[in-house]
C-alpha positions in Angstrom: 68.6 10.0 60.6 66.7 11.9 63.3 68.3 12.6 66.7 65.7 10.3 68.3 66.6 7.4 66.0 70.4 8.0 66.6 70.1 8.0 70.4 67.8 5.0 70.3 70.3 3.2 68.1 73.0 4.0 70.6 70.9 2.8 73.5 70.1 -0.5 71.7 73.8 -1.0 71.4 74.3 -0.7 75.1 75.5 3.0 75.1 73.1 4.7 77.5 73.0 6.5 80.9 73.2 3.1 82.7 76.4 2.1 81.0 78.9 4.9 81.7 82.4 3.3 81.4 85.3 3.7 83.8 87.2 5.9 81.3 84.5 8.5 81.3 83.8 8.2 85.1 87.4 9.0 85.8 88.7 11.1 83.0 85.8 13.6 82.5 86.0 15.0 86.1 89.8 14.7 86.1 89.9 16.8 82.9 87.9 19.6 84.5 89.8 19.4 87.8 93.2 19.5 86.0 92.1 22.7 84.4 90.9 24.4 87.5 87.1 24.1 87.1 85.5 24.0 90.5 82.6 21.7 91.5 80.4 24.7 92.3 80.7 26.3 88.8 78.1 26.1 86.1 79.0 23.4 83.5 77.1 23.1 80.2 77.1 19.9 78.2 76.3 20.8 74.5 74.9 17.7 72.8 74.5 15.8 76.1 73.3 12.6 74.3 73.4 9.7 76.7 74.9 11.6 79.6 78.4 10.2 79.5 79.8 13.7 80.1 77.5 15.0 82.8 76.8 11.8 84.8 80.5 11.4 85.8 80.6 15.1 86.8 77.6 14.6 89.0 79.1 11.5 90.6 82.3 13.6 91.2 80.3 16.3 93.1 79.7 18.9 90.4 76.6 20.8 91.5 75.4 23.0 88.6 75.0 21.0 85.5 73.1 21.8 82.4 72.2 19.3 79.6 71.5 20.8 76.2 70.4 18.5 73.3 68.2 18.9 70.2 66.2 15.8 71.2 64.2 15.1 74.3 65.2 11.4 74.3 66.9 11.6 77.8 66.0 15.0 79.0 63.2 14.0 81.3 65.3 11.4 82.9 68.2 13.8 83.2 65.9 16.2 85.2 64.1 13.7 87.3 66.8 11.1 88.1 70.0 13.2 87.9 68.8 16.7 88.8 70.3 18.4 85.7 68.8 21.5 84.3 67.8 20.7 80.7 67.5 22.7 77.5 66.1 21.4 74.2 67.8 23.2 71.4 69.5 22.4 68.1 73.1 23.6 68.5 73.5 24.0 64.7 70.8 26.5 64.3 69.2 27.7 67.6 70.1 30.3 70.1 70.9 28.7 73.5 68.4 29.8 76.1 71.1 31.0 78.4 72.2 34.5 79.4 75.4 36.0 78.1 78.5 35.0 80.1 76.4 32.7 82.4 78.4 29.5 82.0 81.8 28.9 83.6 82.7 25.8 81.6 81.3 23.7 78.8 81.9 20.2 77.5 81.0 19.0 74.0 81.9 15.3 73.3 81.3 14.0 69.8 79.0 16.6 68.5 80.9 18.9 66.1 81.6 16.1 63.6 77.8 15.8 63.2 77.3 19.4 62.2 77.4 20.5 58.6 78.1 24.1 59.8 79.5 24.6 63.3 79.3 28.5 63.1 76.1 28.8 65.3 77.3 26.3 67.8 80.7 28.1 68.3 79.1 31.6 68.3 76.6 30.6 70.9 79.3 28.8 73.0 81.4 32.0 72.9 78.4 34.1 73.9 77.3 32.0 76.9 80.8 31.4 78.3 82.0 34.0 80.8 85.3 35.8 79.9 88.0 33.3 80.9 85.6 30.4 80.8 86.8 27.2 79.4 85.4 24.5 77.1 86.4 20.9 76.5 85.6 19.5 73.0 86.2 15.9 71.8 85.9 14.7 68.3 87.4 11.9 66.2 90.9 12.6 64.9 90.6 12.2 61.2 94.4 11.4 60.9 93.8 8.3 63.1 90.3 7.4 62.2 89.9 8.1 58.5 89.2 4.4 57.8 86.4 4.2 60.3 85.0 7.7 60.6 82.1 7.3 58.2 81.0 4.0 59.8 78.8 6.3 61.8 76.3 7.5 59.1 75.6 10.7 61.0 79.2 11.9 60.8 79.5 14.7 58.2 82.6 16.7 58.9 86.0 15.4 60.0 88.7 17.4 61.8 92.4 17.1 62.5 94.5 19.1 64.9 95.3 21.8 62.3 91.7 22.3 61.0 90.1 22.2 64.5 92.6 24.7 65.9 92.0 27.1 63.0 88.3 26.8 63.4 88.4 27.6 67.1 90.7 30.6 66.6 88.4 31.9 63.9 85.6 32.0 66.4 87.6 33.9 69.0 88.9 31.1 71.2 92.4 30.3 72.4 92.8 26.5 72.3 95.3 23.8 72.8 94.9 20.4 71.0 95.6 17.0 72.5 94.8 13.4 71.9 92.0 11.8 74.0 91.4 8.2 75.0 93.5 5.3 76.0 95.6 3.1 73.8 98.1 0.1 73.9 95.8 -1.8 76.3 96.0 0.9 78.9 92.2 1.2 78.8 91.7 -2.4 79.9 94.3 -1.8 82.7 92.7 1.5 83.8 96.2 3.1 84.0 94.7 6.5 83.4 93.2 6.3 86.9 96.7 6.7 88.3 98.3 8.9 85.6 96.0 11.4 84.0 98.2 11.8 80.9 97.7 8.2 80.0 94.2 9.2 79.0 95.6 11.6 76.4 97.1 9.1 74.0 94.0 7.8 72.2 92.5 8.2 68.7 90.2 11.2 69.4 91.0 14.9 69.5 90.6 17.0 72.6 90.5 20.8 72.4 90.8 22.7 75.6 89.8 26.3 74.9 89.3 29.6 76.6 87.0 32.4 75.8 
């Protein structure tokens, strides 16, 4: 399935830049704030997709946002409507058109499970992050989603906390692994808006890493 068809399928299902949910709106900026990322710093979204990472950051006052995606499906809109800098590039195979150590923080939500080989992605992430720069990576937790993981036909490689932690260390990162998302009805209640840690009990994996 091409990237265009995948993003179109998502949009047809109501998952698009106009439908950013309250969890992302609150938790994505909170995640960066909790880890000391300033609104003035350069933040790169690798696999920006429908903008559910960058749009909440823009709404929270982050000023220097870069959307990288292999498909142009939303890139023009990201530039014209949201003011993001955009880069069209395949994270699995291409060099990122960014200088060494030019990025303060990076987010990557639900990309790595779509990559047969994450080596180029992680090498380029390491190159463009400044020393001490941080990244925030979210992927399904295989231990919690093994029954549903392959319902997405573009998923090719699952991870659990052990495998993802090892992979990141192999590519030169220090990383801590957490759960990500809300559970037990807390999403409907929006309890994470009052207690950040209630957004860290879900079925996805969150890696918080440092270069």
